[in-house]
VOGU-3710 file (C-alpha; in Angstrom, 3 decimals, decimal comma):
1> mvqarlkhsp> -68,424/45,183/-10,137  -71,830/46,802/-10,218  -72,499/49,231/-7,422  -75,926/50,512/-6,507  -76,465/53,691/-4,606  -79,462/53,687/-2,359  -81,096/56,896/-1,254  -81,081/57,517/2,488  -84,343/58,896/3,810  -84,012/61,569/6,501
11> eplhskdlav> -87,618/60,936/7,551  -88,226/59,304/10,946  -89,498/55,743/11,037  -93,171/55,406/11,908  -94,820/52,624/13,893  -95,648/50,608/10,752  -92,006/50,891/9,634  -90,760/49,772/13,042  -93,225/46,859/13,004  -91,740/45,603/9,720
21> crkvfdkiqs> -88,205/45,969/11,076  -89,146/44,215/14,316  -90,666/41,209/12,500  -87,572/40,855/10,320  -85,269/41,241/13,345  -87,207/38,580/15,264  -86,971/36,120/12,340  -83,225/36,674/12,012  -82,682/36,406/15,763  -84,700/33,215/15,963
31> sagfvkksee> -82,877/31,502/13,105  -79,386/32,734/14,050  -79,828/32,229/17,792  -78,064/35,324/19,101  -79,213/36,931/22,350  -81,548/39,888/21,865  -79,540/42,138/24,185  -76,106/41,596/22,703  -73,608/43,319/20,456  -74,673/41,111/17,535
41> adrvatvlve> -78,301/42,104/18,088  -77,273/45,776/18,025  -75,324/45,253/14,797  -78,198/43,412/13,120  -80,677/46,113/14,186  -78,379/48,864/12,910  -77,961/47,238/9,496  -81,691/46,498/9,322  -82,768/50,070/10,065  -80,170/51,531/7,701
51> lyrqgvhepd> -81,338/49,311/4,830  -84,955/50,209/5,597  -84,096/53,913/5,539  -82,361/53,390/2,198  -85,577/52,064/0,683  -85,465/48,295/1,206  -88,956/47,726/2,626  -89,816/44,188/1,487  -89,346/41,907/4,512  -87,770/38,977/2,641
61> hlktmvqaar> -85,292/41,286/0,904  -84,432/42,967/4,197  -83,859/39,624/5,874  -81,642/38,330/3,075  -79,599/41,519/2,889  -79,076/41,741/6,661  -78,071/38,088/6,861  -75,606/38,547/4,015  -74,164/41,699/5,586  -73,665/39,940/8,934
71> gifendvlra> -72,555/36,579/7,504  -75,543/34,743/8,938  -76,530/31,605/7,043  -79,605/29,551/7,901  -79,568/25,798/8,299  -76,283/25,348/6,450  -78,078/26,118/3,155  -75,009/27,681/1,563  -72,457/25,249/2,958  -71,172/22,335/0,905
81> p> -72,203/18,851/2,106
//
């Protein structure tokens, strides 16, 4: 198994960083349908910010990685017919 080590940035997130995270969060929330003020929302936000701090800044990559980490699959794409 290949393991990658991502570097954690101790720098605070700036408004442009938070805007990227917010857009990704909103897309995931909309497609997954969880309530914004819920434990699942907190978990998704935590994973999202941690990945962003580790250097994953591309929105589509962030979305895919957060969904995979939380077991969120859109529109039954990965489920067998």
